C-alpha angles and dihedrals in degrees: 000000000000120000091248093051091045091049091049091047093051093045096046095041093050091044092050094049094051092046092051094046090045091052090050088051090053093048095046099033088226126130094249092143115068135152102266092060087074096066089039090057090048092053098046093050103035098042107018094162095050113108091236089059098055119113090241094055092041094054099036094041092054090043089054088050093050094047093045091048090053090046090053091051092047094047091053098040094246101118092115099028121116116244119257114182094170096061109024115194125219087253091055092048088049092050092050095045093046092047094050092047091050092046093051091045092050093049091049095044094046095038092236103130115183112149096198087067086074088064091047092054090052091049088055099039093047087057097243092126113010113129120102094254091047093049091049089050091051090055091045088054090050091050090049094052091045091051093045090050091054093046097044096043092047092044091056095042095249110151106248131153121249090224121329126051117248107287124249119194111261091250091055091048090050092049091048091051093045093049092049091052092049093051 
């Protein structure tokens, strides 16, 4: 695929996903459209065969981010607190730091890398979206973008997994992880 065609494909696919999810948000009144869907769209259309782009890693990575964000809020007593990005408290900083640490640890331990999940965990732990309906809407938005990525990539003949990334033998995964840590 030429660079121009690839650029157009990435731009139009990302644009289409966000428009569709945004329209669903209007119809439902739910916050289905949130900032970390932008980098997710970028990943699934620019590097569809990368492990971090697979539907499995997209969904489970964001789920780890949501759960860790809620854990950070619970651990710091901020589950019902309103967000305040202009004057963060030590508790809010603690919630965000704990949530990000847990998210990164979960993604590493479960081999489900998806960097945009780090943004999702901050959205939750900073209290921007933290109620049960909002959290469910976040995950619905994630499921929508994962489904749209499968449909669009398959429709245009772009190799993309249905769920799991292409498997590497455990020894190759371990070597890849070890070499990335040494660098």
